[in-house]
C-alpha positions in Angstrom: 5.7 -2.8 19.1 4.0 0.6 20.4 6.2 4.3 19.2 4.7 7.8 19.2 5.8 9.8 16.1 4.8 13.7 15.5 3.2 14.4 12.1 2.3 17.5 10.8 -1.7 17.9 11.1 -1.8 18.2 7.1 -0.2 14.7 6.7 -1.8 13.4 9.5 -5.4 14.4 7.8 -4.0 12.8 4.8 -2.6 9.7 5.9 -5.6 9.3 8.0 -8.1 9.8 5.3 -6.1 7.5 2.8 -6.7 4.6 5.4 -10.2 4.9 5.7 -10.5 5.1 1.7 -8.6 1.7 2.1 -10.6 0.4 4.3 -7.4 0.0 6.6 -7.0 0.6 10.5 -4.5 3.6 10.6 -1.7 1.8 12.1 -2.5 -1.1 9.1 -2.3 1.9 6.5 1.2 3.1 8.2 2.8 0.0 8.7 2.2 -1.1 4.8 3.3 2.3 3.4 6.2 2.0 5.3 6.9 -1.4 4.5 6.1 -0.8 0.7 8.5 2.3 0.8 11.4 0.3 2.3 11.1 -2.8 -0.4 10.7 -0.4 -2.8 14.5 1.2 -1.6 15.7 -2.4 -1.6 14.0 -3.4 -5.1 11.7 -5.9 -3.4 7.9 -6.9 -3.5 6.1 -9.1 -1.3 2.9 -9.0 -3.2 2.4 -9.3 -7.0 1.1 -6.4 -8.9 -1.9 -8.4 -9.7 -2.6 -9.4 -6.4 -2.1 -6.0 -5.3 -4.6 -4.3 -7.8 -7.4 -6.9 -6.5 -6.8 -6.0 -3.0 -7.3 -2.6 -4.2 -10.4 -3.0 -6.1 -11.8 -5.3 -3.2 -11.1 -2.4 -0.8 -12.8 0.0 -2.8 -15.8 -1.8 -3.2 -16.0 -2.2 0.4 -15.4 1.8 0.9 -18.3 2.4 -1.5 -20.5 0.0 0.3 -19.8 1.9 3.4 -20.0 5.2 2.1 -23.3 4.2 0.3 -24.6 1.8 3.1 -24.7 -0.7 -0.2 -26.2 -3.9 1.5 -25.4 -6.3 -1.8 -24.7 -5.5 -5.2 -21.1 -5.1 -6.4 -19.4 -1.8 -7.7 -17.7 -4.3 -10.1 -17.5 -7.4 -11.0 -15.0 -10.5 -9.6 -14.6 -13.7 -10.9 -13.6 -16.8 -8.5 -9.8 -16.5 -9.0 -10.0 -12.9 -8.0 -12.2 -13.6 -4.9 -10.0 -16.0 -3.8 -6.4 -14.4 -4.8 -5.8 -17.5 -6.9 -3.1 -16.0 -9.2 -0.5 -18.0 -11.1 
């Protein structure tokens, strides 16, 4: 669904920057943030903390690669389970 909202310029810049740091489109970041806020208010969790930590590490690695134009070589190391989100 499309909608229009007005944000103060400083907030918009922070949101846009945070989305870019995570390698997300602005609309993806806003949707995730709103979902997370609503879930937290109702005590719900949709993603385990281990999966969330893994997702953040992967996104940080991708962002570092984009910033530094790294073609290969990890910023951190990942095992097979982490790469394929195989957590118990």
